[in-house]
PASEBA-1860 file (N, C-alpha, C; in nm, 3 decimals):
! residues 116
1> XXXXXXXX> 0.826/-1.426/1.293/0.825/-1.418/1.144/0.755/-1.286/1.097 ~ 0.814/-1.230/1.006/0.732/-1.133/0.970/0.581/-1.176/0.915 ~ 0.509/-1.098/0.931/0.364/-1.128/0.817/0.321/-0.987/0.837 ~ 0.262/-0.956/0.679/0.194/-0.846/0.654/0.043/-0.875/0.603 ~ -0.053/-0.846/0.648/-0.158/-0.875/0.588/-0.266/-0.717/0.551 ~ -0.329/-0.731/0.415/-0.392/-0.643/0.366/-0.520/-0.669/0.368 ~ -0.621/-0.533/0.387/-0.762/-0.551/0.346/-0.789/-0.429/0.287 ~ -0.929/-0.431/0.222/-0.991/-0.318/0.230/-0.993/-0.312/0.062
9> XXXXXXXX> -0.964/-0.410/-0.029/-0.973/-0.363/-0.192/-1.135/-0.395/-0.232 ~ -1.161/-0.385/-0.352/-1.266/-0.403/-0.380/-1.298/-0.344/-0.522 ~ -1.458/-0.337/-0.554/-1.482/-0.289/-0.681/-1.532/-0.156/-0.656 ~ -1.496/-0.050/-0.722/-1.539/0.116/-0.699/-1.541/0.149/-0.877 ~ -1.637/0.274/-0.854/-1.655/0.299/-0.985/-1.569/0.426/-0.975 ~ -1.515/0.486/-1.108/-1.424/0.583/-1.144/-1.497/0.705/-1.050 ~ -1.388/0.774/-1.006/-1.376/0.894/-0.905/-1.416/0.848/-0.778 ~ -1.426/0.711/-0.735/-1.463/0.673/-0.584/-1.342/0.682/-0.508
17> XXXXXXXX> -1.378/0.627/-0.394/-1.242/0.618/-0.299/-1.249/0.468/-0.223 ~ -1.107/0.420/-0.171/-1.114/0.314/-0.116/-0.999/0.344/-0.018 ~ -1.004/0.257/0.079/-0.919/0.289/0.209/-0.826/0.141/0.233 ~ -0.720/0.094/0.199/-0.641/0.000/0.223/-0.578/0.013/0.351 ~ -0.577/-0.103/0.408/-0.505/-0.145/0.530/-0.416/-0.245/0.510 ~ -0.301/-0.214/0.609/-0.225/-0.335/0.605/-0.159/-0.342/0.757 ~ -0.185/-0.495/0.823/-0.119/-0.487/0.970/-0.026/-0.576/0.954 ~ 0.065/-0.533/1.077/0.196/-0.592/1.053/0.218/-0.710/1.205
25> XXXXXXXX> 0.295/-0.792/1.169/0.332/-0.870/1.286/0.453/-0.944/1.260 ~ 0.547/-0.943/1.415/0.658/-1.007/1.378/0.771/-0.911/1.346 ~ 0.722/-0.775/1.387/0.842/-0.682/1.329/0.817/-0.548/1.442 ~ 0.950/-0.476/1.442/0.944/-0.367/1.508/0.883/-0.269/1.418 ~ 0.772/-0.242/1.385/0.672/-0.199/1.310/0.734/-0.041/1.329 ~ 0.733/0.015/1.449/0.696/0.178/1.434/0.871/0.237/1.368 ~ 0.948/0.141/1.363/1.064/0.169/1.270/1.093/0.166/1.169 ~ 1.002/0.074/1.121/1.051/0.010/0.945/0.976/0.088/0.837
33> XXXXXXXX> 1.022/0.114/0.743/1.002/0.173/0.624/0.889/0.063/0.577 ~ 0.745/0.133/0.533/0.622/0.037/0.463/0.617/0.132/0.375 ~ 0.565/0.036/0.277/0.509/0.095/0.136/0.406/0.008/0.091 ~ 0.337/0.059/-0.032/0.256/0.023/-0.114/0.274/0.001/-0.263 ~ 0.293/-0.102/-0.312/0.289/-0.163/-0.469/0.183/-0.195/-0.522 ~ 0.184/-0.195/-0.666/0.081/-0.254/-0.691/0.117/-0.317/-0.856 ~ 0.045/-0.442/-0.895/0.076/-0.482/-1.038/-0.062/-0.553/-1.092 ~ -0.056/-0.442/-1.216/-0.159/-0.457/-1.271/-0.153/-0.576/-1.394
41> XXXXXXXX> -0.275/-0.641/-1.460/-0.233/-0.757/-1.519/-0.161/-0.717/-1.643 ~ -0.068/-0.831/-1.676/0.040/-0.838/-1.771/0.135/-0.694/-1.762 ~ 0.148/-0.637/-1.630/0.248/-0.535/-1.593/0.335/-0.566/-1.498 ~ 0.457/-0.501/-1.494/0.548/-0.522/-1.391/0.477/-0.447/-1.254 ~ 0.518/-0.531/-1.139/0.485/-0.443/-0.999/0.564/-0.323/-1.013 ~ 0.503/-0.197/-0.946/0.517/-0.080/-0.963/0.523/-0.012/-0.816 ~ 0.587/0.081/-0.768/0.600/0.155/-0.650/0.482/0.257/-0.656 ~ 0.436/0.250/-0.550/0.278/0.347/-0.562/0.316/0.465/-0.445
49> XXXXXXXX> 0.340/0.417/-0.298/0.383/0.511/-0.187/0.460/0.437/-0.084 ~ 0.539/0.549/-0.023/0.645/0.493/0.088/0.629/0.602/0.205 ~ 0.620/0.521/0.336/0.627/0.605/0.438/0.732/0.541/0.531 ~ 0.838/0.662/0.625/0.900/0.626/0.712/0.849/0.698/0.852 ~ 0.944/0.724/0.934/0.905/0.751/1.074/0.891/0.922/1.056 ~ 0.908/0.968/0.912/0.877/1.128/0.930/0.855/1.169/0.805 ~ 0.851/1.086/0.702/0.829/1.159/0.568/0.752/1.037/0.470 ~ 0.696/1.125/0.404/0.607/1.001/0.266/0.666/1.045/0.133
57> XXXXXXXX> 0.637/0.951/0.040/0.655/0.972/-0.098/0.584/0.898/-0.188 ~ 0.553/0.954/-0.318/0.440/0.900/-0.400/0.497/0.902/-0.528 ~ 0.439/0.804/-0.576/0.488/0.805/-0.747/0.378/0.897/-0.808 ~ 0.476/0.947/-0.925/0.380/1.070/-0.982/0.239/1.046/-1.010 ~ 0.214/0.929/-1.089/0.080/0.893/-1.095/-0.021/0.884/-1.003 ~ 0.005/0.899/-0.870/-0.108/0.896/-0.767/-0.071/1.041/-0.678 ~ 0.025/1.110/-0.700/0.028/1.222/-0.648/-0.087/1.318/-0.642 ~ -0.117/1.359/-0.524/-0.287/1.463/-0.475/-0.380/1.366/-0.487
65> XXXXXXXX> -0.373/1.221/-0.515/-0.490/1.146/-0.513/-0.488/1.044/-0.401 ~ -0.374/0.996/-0.397/-0.377/0.871/-0.260/-0.280/0.955/-0.136 ~ -0.299/0.899/-0.042/-0.238/0.954/0.119/-0.196/0.807/0.155 ~ -0.061/0.807/0.235/-0.020/0.714/0.289/-0.012/0.726/0.416 ~ -0.066/0.671/0.500/-0.028/0.697/0.673/0.004/0.589/0.748 ~ 0.006/0.606/0.882/0.069/0.454/0.972/-0.009/0.528/1.116 ~ -0.054/0.393/1.140/-0.035/0.410/1.335/0.054/0.287/1.395 ~ 0.125/0.361/1.443/0.212/0.273/1.487/0.164/0.175/1.630
73> XXXXXXXX> 0.066/0.221/1.701/0.006/0.163/1.798/-0.070/0.046/1.745 ~ -0.133/0.079/1.650/-0.225/-0.050/1.580/-0.123/-0.130/1.471 ~ -0.003/-0.090/1.442/0.092/-0.182/1.346/0.048/-0.187/1.235 ~ -0.042/-0.054/1.177/-0.098/-0.064/1.071/-0.041/0.059/0.963 ~ -0.053/0.041/0.830/0.001/0.143/0.762/-0.145/0.145/0.641 ~ -0.160/0.260/0.593/-0.291/0.277/0.519/-0.270/0.336/0.400 ~ -0.362/0.341/0.320/-0.350/0.386/0.161/-0.486/0.463/0.138 ~ -0.488/0.566/0.199/-0.637/0.624/0.127/-0.616/0.632/-0.052
81> XXXXXXXX> -0.733/0.625/-0.077/-0.728/0.616/-0.261/-0.815/0.690/-0.299 ~ -0.831/0.838/-0.341/-0.945/0.932/-0.383/-0.930/0.932/-0.528 ~ -1.043/0.981/-0.591/-1.048/1.012/-0.721/-1.001/0.927/-0.824 ~ -1.053/0.772/-0.793/-0.958/0.679/-0.828/-0.993/0.657/-0.975 ~ -0.906/0.610/-1.064/-0.915/0.582/-1.230/-0.911/0.417/-1.286 ~ -0.981/0.405/-1.369/-0.957/0.279/-1.433/-0.827/0.238/-1.454 ~ -0.724/0.320/-1.470/-0.593/0.285/-1.467/-0.520/0.247/-1.335 ~ -0.590/0.254/-1.237/-0.558/0.240/-1.077/-0.584/0.063/-1.042
89> XXXXXXXX> -0.672/0.020/-1.133/-0.722/-0.128/-1.114/-0.582/-0.224/-1.112 ~ -0.558/-0.299/-1.030/-0.471/-0.392/-0.982/-0.447/-0.435/-0.855 ~ -0.365/-0.544/-0.826/-0.353/-0.589/-0.711/-0.248/-0.523/-0.652 ~ -0.314/-0.471/-0.531/-0.203/-0.366/-0.435/-0.112/-0.439/-0.319 ~ -0.023/-0.451/-0.294/0.079/-0.500/-0.201/0.131/-0.438/-0.104 ~ 0.103/-0.442/0.007/0.233/-0.372/0.124/0.351/-0.443/0.092 ~ 0.455/-0.358/0.204/0.552/-0.377/0.145/0.660/-0.329/0.292 ~ 0.733/-0.444/0.357/0.819/-0.357/0.433/0.941/-0.359/0.389
97> XXXXXXXX> 1.028/-0.267/0.363/1.136/-0.205/0.276/1.253/-0.326/0.376 ~ 1.368/-0.362/0.304/1.460/-0.418/0.366/1.557/-0.356/0.459 ~ 1.622/-0.362/0.552/1.751/-0.297/0.600/1.837/-0.406/0.583 ~ 1.948/-0.329/0.683/2.088/-0.383/0.649/2.106/-0.510/0.768 ~ 1.989/-0.552/0.848/1.982/-0.675/0.938/1.856/-0.741/0.909 ~ 1.771/-0.671/0.834/1.659/-0.762/0.796/1.608/-0.778/0.651 ~ 1.512/-0.849/0.604/1.496/-0.879/0.470/1.390/-0.790/0.420 ~ 1.342/-0.836/0.299/1.199/-0.759/0.264/1.095/-0.827/0.260
105> XXXXXXXX> 1.004/-0.791/0.296/0.884/-0.880/0.312/0.757/-0.810/0.259 ~ 0.645/-0.899/0.215/0.536/-0.839/0.117/0.422/-0.976/0.155 ~ 0.276/-0.851/0.160/0.120/-0.874/0.203/0.127/-0.987/0.088 ~ 0.004/-1.041/0.115/-0.051/-1.124/0.011/-0.126/-1.055/-0.115 ~ -0.155/-0.952/-0.104/-0.231/-0.861/-0.180/-0.352/-0.813/-0.194 ~ -0.416/-0.732/-0.212/-0.577/-0.714/-0.248/-0.583/-0.651/-0.352 ~ -0.698/-0.699/-0.414/-0.732/-0.666/-0.546/-0.822/-0.496/-0.540 ~ -0.797/-0.414/-0.612/-0.834/-0.289/-0.661/-0.914/-0.305/-0.808
113> XXXX> -1.039/-0.281/-0.773/-1.093/-0.269/-0.948/-1.181/-0.167/-0.986 ~ -1.136/-0.020/-1.068/-1.197/0.080/-1.066/-1.277/0.034/-1.238 ~ -1.416/0.023/-1.229/-1.492/0.013/-1.335/-1.636/0.075/-1.335 ~ -1.708/0.107/-1.420/-1.860/0.147/-1.390/-1.919/0.029/-1.354
END
């Protein structure tokens, strides 16, 4: 059974940084497309960043500020968030993208709050 466990959220001031981690189990992690999504209060969940075995992609709102990376040996995907803004406040979710032979999986979410 696939499990994704996030950590690293918290309260940070505007302009600050946080690094989120998501550790996977029960999956062939190294070949999976992994991503981060977020959901702010009263809004729909939105795409933040995605990483494959060879490429990354980002939402326009985080380009140049956030960096997604992975350590296959540790079965972990990271989201380094710099220059944080109040509008980055949300619950951040780790995602394993579906394939033709496996479903989509989500972590439980970790809260990120950017405030004075």
